[in-house]
C-alpha positions as CSV (number, residue, x, y, z in Angstrom):
1,X,18.7,14.2,8.1
2,X,21.8,13.4,10.1
3,X,23.9,12.2,7.2
4,X,25.4,14.6,4.7
5,X,26.8,13.6,1.4
6,X,27.8,16.9,-0.2
7,X,26.0,20.1,-1.3
8,X,23.9,21.2,-4.2
9,X,24.4,24.7,-5.5
10,X,21.7,27.0,-7.0
11,X,22.8,28.9,-10.1
12,X,21.7,32.3,-11.3
13,X,19.3,32.2,-14.2
14,X,20.1,34.5,-17.1
15,X,18.2,37.7,-17.3
16,X,16.2,36.5,-20.2
17,X,15.3,33.2,-18.6
18,X,14.7,34.9,-15.3
19,X,12.4,37.4,-17.0
20,X,10.5,34.6,-18.5
21,X,10.4,32.4,-15.4
22,X,9.6,34.9,-12.7
23,X,7.1,36.9,-14.8
24,X,5.7,34.0,-16.7
25,X,2.0,34.4,-17.6
26,X,-0.5,32.2,-15.9
27,X,-2.1,31.2,-19.1
28,X,-0.6,28.9,-21.7
29,X,2.4,30.4,-23.5
30,X,3.2,29.7,-27.1
31,X,7.0,30.2,-26.5
32,X,9.3,27.3,-27.3
33,X,10.5,27.4,-23.7
34,X,7.1,26.3,-22.6
35,X,7.9,22.9,-23.9
36,X,11.5,22.6,-22.5
37,X,12.3,19.7,-20.1
38,X,12.8,21.0,-16.5
39,X,15.9,18.9,-16.4
40,X,17.6,21.6,-18.5
41,X,17.1,24.1,-15.7
42,X,17.1,21.8,-12.6
43,X,19.2,24.1,-10.4
44,X,16.9,27.1,-10.0
45,X,15.0,28.7,-7.3
46,X,11.3,29.6,-7.3
47,X,10.2,33.2,-7.2
48,X,8.4,33.3,-3.8
49,X,6.5,36.4,-4.7
50,X,4.4,34.5,-7.3
51,X,1.5,32.2,-6.4
52,X,0.7,29.1,-8.4
53,X,-2.7,27.6,-8.0
54,X,-5.4,25.4,-9.6
55,X,-6.0,26.4,-13.2
56,X,-2.6,28.0,-13.8
57,X,-0.5,26.9,-16.7
58,X,3.0,27.7,-17.9
59,X,6.7,26.9,-17.3
60,X,6.7,27.7,-13.6
61,X,4.0,25.0,-13.2
62,X,6.2,22.5,-15.1
63,X,9.1,23.3,-12.7
64,X,6.7,22.8,-9.8
65,X,5.5,19.4,-11.1
66,X,9.1,18.4,-11.8
67,X,10.3,19.2,-8.3
68,X,7.3,17.6,-6.7
69,X,8.0,14.5,-8.8
70,X,11.6,14.5,-7.8
71,X,10.6,14.5,-4.1
72,X,8.0,11.8,-4.5
73,X,4.8,13.8,-4.3
74,X,3.7,13.9,-7.9
75,X,3.6,11.0,-10.4
76,X,1.5,12.3,-13.3
77,X,2.5,13.9,-16.6
78,X,4.7,17.0,-16.3
79,X,2.6,19.1,-18.6
80,X,2.6,22.6,-17.0
81,X,-1.1,22.4,-16.2
82,X,-2.0,22.9,-12.5
83,X,-4.8,20.4,-12.2
84,X,-6.2,18.2,-9.5
85,X,-3.2,15.9,-9.4
86,X,-0.8,18.9,-9.0
87,X,-3.0,20.4,-6.3
88,X,-3.1,17.1,-4.3
89,X,0.7,16.8,-4.6
90,X,1.1,20.3,-3.2
91,X,-1.2,19.4,-0.3
92,X,0.9,16.3,0.5
93,X,4.0,18.5,0.4
94,X,2.4,21.1,2.7
95,X,1.2,18.4,5.1
96,X,4.7,16.8,5.4
97,X,6.3,20.2,6.1
98,X,3.6,21.6,8.4
99,X,2.4,24.3,6.0
100,X,-1.2,25.4,5.7
101,X,-2.8,22.7,3.5
102,X,-4.6,24.6,0.8
103,X,-3.1,23.2,-2.4
104,X,-1.8,26.6,-3.4
105,X,1.9,27.0,-4.0
106,X,2.2,30.4,-2.3
107,X,5.1,32.1,-0.6
108,X,5.6,29.7,2.4
109,X,5.2,26.6,0.2
110,X,7.7,27.9,-2.4
111,X,10.2,29.0,0.2
112,X,10.1,25.6,1.7
113,X,10.5,24.0,-1.7
114,X,13.5,26.2,-2.4
115,X,15.0,25.1,0.8
116,X,14.4,21.4,0.1
117,X,15.9,21.8,-3.4
118,X,19.2,23.1,-1.9
119,X,19.5,20.4,0.7
120,X,22.1,17.7,0.0
121,X,20.5,14.5,-1.4
122,X,22.0,11.2,0.0
123,X,22.2,8.2,-2.3
124,X,19.9,6.3,0.1
125,X,18.2,6.5,3.5
126,X,19.3,4.1,6.2
127,X,19.5,3.6,10.0
128,X,20.5,6.9,11.6
129,X,18.9,9.2,9.1
130,X,15.9,11.3,10.1
131,X,13.7,14.0,8.6
132,X,10.7,14.6,6.5
133,X,11.9,12.2,3.7
134,X,12.0,9.3,6.3
135,X,8.6,10.3,7.6
136,X,7.2,10.3,4.1
137,X,8.4,6.7,3.6
138,X,7.1,5.6,7.0
139,X,3.6,7.0,6.3
140,X,3.4,5.3,2.9
141,X,4.6,2.0,4.3
142,X,2.0,2.3,7.0
143,X,-0.7,2.7,4.4
144,X,0.6,-0.3,2.6
145,X,0.5,-2.3,5.9
146,X,4.3,-2.9,6.0
147,X,4.9,-0.6,9.0
148,X,3.0,0.2,12.2
149,X,5.6,2.0,14.2
150,X,5.7,5.7,15.0
151,X,5.6,7.9,11.9
152,X,8.3,10.1,13.5
153,X,10.8,10.6,10.7
154,X,13.5,8.5,12.5
155,X,15.0,5.7,10.4
156,X,15.6,3.0,13.1
157,X,15.6,-0.8,13.1
158,X,11.8,-1.1,12.8
159,X,11.8,1.1,9.6
160,X,14.7,-0.8,8.2
161,X,12.9,-4.1,8.8
162,X,9.8,-2.8,7.1
163,X,11.7,-1.5,4.1
164,X,13.5,-4.9,3.8
165,X,10.1,-6.7,4.0
166,X,8.8,-4.5,1.2
167,X,11.9,-5.1,-0.9
168,X,11.6,-8.9,-0.5
169,X,7.9,-8.8,-1.4
170,X,8.5,-6.9,-4.7
171,X,11.8,-8.6,-5.6
172,X,14.0,-5.5,-5.0
173,X,17.4,-5.8,-3.5
174,X,16.5,-6.7,0.1
175,X,19.2,-4.7,1.9
176,X,16.9,-2.4,4.1
177,X,18.3,0.7,2.4
178,X,15.7,3.2,1.1
179,X,17.4,3.7,-2.3
180,X,15.9,5.8,-5.1
181,X,14.6,2.6,-6.7
182,X,12.9,1.4,-3.5
183,X,11.4,4.8,-2.6
184,X,10.1,5.3,-6.1
185,X,8.4,1.8,-6.0
186,X,6.9,2.5,-2.5
187,X,5.5,5.9,-3.4
188,X,4.0,4.6,-6.7
189,X,2.5,1.5,-5.0
190,X,-1.3,1.8,-4.7
191,X,-1.8,-1.7,-3.3
192,X,-3.2,-1.5,0.3
193,X,-3.1,-5.2,1.1
194,X,0.5,-5.4,2.3
195,X,2.6,-8.4,2.2
196,X,1.4,-11.7,0.6
197,X,3.1,-15.0,0.2
198,X,3.5,-17.6,-2.4
199,X,0.4,-19.5,-3.4
200,X,0.1,-23.0,-2.0
201,X,-0.9,-25.8,-4.4
202,X,-3.4,-28.3,-3.0
203,X,-4.7,-31.5,-4.7
204,X,-8.4,-32.1,-4.6
205,X,-10.1,-35.4,-5.7
206,X,-13.0,-35.1,-8.1
207,X,-16.1,-37.3,-7.8
208,X,-15.7,-40.5,-9.9
209,X,-17.8,-40.7,-13.0
210,X,-18.4,-43.8,-15.0
211,X,-19.4,-41.8,-18.0
212,X,-16.2,-39.8,-18.2
213,X,-13.0,-41.5,-17.0
214,X,-11.0,-38.3,-17.3
215,X,-12.9,-36.9,-14.3
216,X,-11.5,-39.6,-12.1
217,X,-8.1,-37.9,-12.0
218,X,-7.2,-35.5,-9.2
219,X,-7.0,-31.8,-10.1
220,X,-5.1,-29.0,-8.5
221,X,-6.1,-25.5,-7.4
222,X,-4.2,-22.7,-5.8
223,X,-5.1,-21.0,-2.5
224,X,-3.8,-17.6,-1.5
225,X,-2.8,-17.8,2.2
226,X,-3.5,-14.8,4.4
227,X,-1.1,-11.9,4.1
228,X,1.8,-11.3,6.4
229,X,1.6,-8.2,8.6
230,X,5.2,-7.2,9.2
231,X,4.0,-4.4,11.4
232,X,3.8,-6.8,14.3
233,X,7.5,-6.4,14.8
234,X,7.3,-2.7,15.5
235,X,4.8,-3.5,18.3
236,X,7.0,-6.3,19.6
237,X,10.1,-4.1,19.6
238,X,8.4,-1.7,22.1
239,X,8.7,-4.4,24.8
240,X,12.4,-5.2,24.6
241,X,13.6,-5.5,28.2
242,X,10.4,-6.7,29.7
243,X,11.3,-9.5,32.1
244,X,10.4,-13.2,31.6
245,X,7.6,-14.4,33.9
246,X,6.2,-17.9,33.6
247,X,2.6,-17.6,32.7
248,X,3.0,-13.8,32.0
249,X,0.8,-12.2,29.5
250,X,1.3,-8.5,30.2
251,X,4.1,-5.9,29.9
252,X,4.8,-6.5,33.6
253,X,6.2,-9.9,32.4
254,X,5.8,-12.3,29.5
255,X,6.4,-16.0,28.8
256,X,7.1,-16.8,25.2
257,X,3.5,-17.6,24.1
258,X,2.0,-14.8,26.4
259,X,4.3,-12.4,24.5
260,X,3.0,-13.5,21.1
261,X,-0.6,-13.5,22.2
262,X,-0.2,-9.9,23.6
263,X,1.6,-8.6,20.5
264,X,-0.9,-10.1,18.0
265,X,-3.9,-9.0,20.0
266,X,-2.8,-5.4,19.3
267,X,-3.2,-6.2,15.6
268,X,-6.7,-7.7,16.2
269,X,-5.4,-11.3,15.8
270,X,-6.4,-14.0,18.3
271,X,-3.5,-16.3,19.1
272,X,-3.6,-19.5,21.1
273,X,-2.2,-19.4,24.6
274,X,0.2,-22.2,24.2
275,X,3.1,-22.6,21.8
276,X,1.8,-26.0,20.5
277,X,-1.6,-24.3,19.9
278,X,0.0,-21.5,17.9
279,X,2.0,-24.1,15.9
280,X,-1.3,-25.8,15.0
281,X,-3.0,-22.5,14.3
282,X,-0.4,-21.2,11.7
283,X,0.2,-22.1,8.1
284,X,3.6,-23.7,7.4
285,X,6.1,-21.8,5.2
286,X,9.3,-23.1,3.9
287,X,11.3,-19.9,4.5
288,X,10.3,-17.3,7.1
289,X,9.6,-13.8,6.1
290,X,9.6,-10.7,8.4
291,X,6.6,-11.1,10.7
292,X,6.4,-14.9,10.5
293,X,6.6,-17.0,13.7
294,X,9.6,-19.3,14.2
295,X,9.4,-22.4,16.4
296,X,11.9,-24.4,18.5
297,X,11.9,-27.6,20.5
298,X,13.5,-26.8,23.8
299,X,12.6,-28.4,27.1
300,X,10.1,-31.0,25.8
301,X,9.5,-32.8,22.5
302,X,7.5,-30.8,19.9
303,X,7.2,-27.0,19.7
304,X,7.8,-25.5,23.1
305,X,9.2,-22.0,22.2
306,X,8.5,-19.4,19.6
307,X,9.3,-15.9,18.5
308,X,8.7,-13.4,15.7
309,X,11.1,-13.4,12.8
310,X,12.9,-10.0,12.1
311,X,14.9,-11.0,9.0
312,X,18.6,-11.7,8.7
313,X,18.2,-14.8,10.9
314,X,17.2,-12.7,13.9
315,X,14.0,-13.1,15.9
316,X,12.4,-11.4,18.9
317,X,11.0,-13.5,21.8
318,X,10.5,-13.7,25.5
319,X,13.6,-15.5,26.6
320,X,13.7,-17.2,30.0
321,X,17.0,-15.5,30.8
322,X,17.0,-12.1,29.1
323,X,13.3,-11.4,28.9
324,X,12.0,-9.9,25.6
325,X,15.1,-9.7,23.5
326,X,16.5,-10.4,20.0
327,X,18.5,-13.6,19.3
328,X,20.3,-15.0,16.3
329,X,18.9,-18.2,14.9
330,X,22.2,-19.3,13.5
331,X,23.9,-19.9,16.9
332,X,24.1,-23.5,17.7
333,X,21.5,-23.6,20.5
334,X,18.7,-22.2,18.3
335,X,19.8,-23.8,15.1
336,X,19.9,-27.3,16.6
337,X,16.4,-26.8,18.0
338,X,14.7,-25.1,15.1
339,X,11.4,-26.8,14.0
340,X,10.1,-24.5,11.3
341,X,8.1,-21.3,10.6
342,X,4.4,-20.6,10.5
343,X,2.3,-17.7,9.2
344,X,-0.8,-16.5,10.9
């Protein structure tokens, strides 16, 4: 990571503790230390000459589970038993750090874990940070359908927007910062649907019945609109700077609807060729979320211009002057022409 927030020191384990830790048996140990919380010895280093693998038990396995949990690879009980969950957590760690993926905590894996333990831990990840921890978040957000940019370990605007979209969805503080709370929530989330929006209430009339007057009243039901895919913004951002061309539908030049049609096509969504057609195609939302479409009345009555909402009152669009660019909806020109938001 680029940012540095201080250092964390390793401390020397006492000879008695070291003797237990480094030479711990691989079978269950009846010692009281077997049941100690790893928090009591959190500043230690693994003995890289040992090898921990499936079936092993003991205090070293507890430490391994604790550290894998701390770095968001393991979310099961810290019980000192090297089972399938621990093995899978080790594999995820090995994959992230380009180590042979075998699920065995051997010399290279433990060396890397020792290195990670000593690295300074920032209070949060934000724009400008980079490294495996960022890559880990990007990968999980991608699986949750909040992110479709490059999983490159670089925390840039697209990653920030995806984090913010996730925070909004799950009612976390929507600041775009990958705090411990946000990261923990993301890594524990097993939902693969991605963003969803509030249910819309619709009124349906029931057939009249002369036998039961109560059936003559209208009833309500709720409909779940389609999910938002905030990943479209990462695609859209790739084309910033492409010039505006009337009727343009390719990266050689876009008009506003051609840009939207091209971007959404890469997500497998068919979009109308005209702004008015897209307006009719989408479902209205009272407040735009990241990935929604925002519409404006410009050169003629009705919807005549549109872009993709990025959050914080920003949207990306094919502007007739600047080409594909980002604008602020709060400036007078756009604010006075804003018609509303739609969700595809």
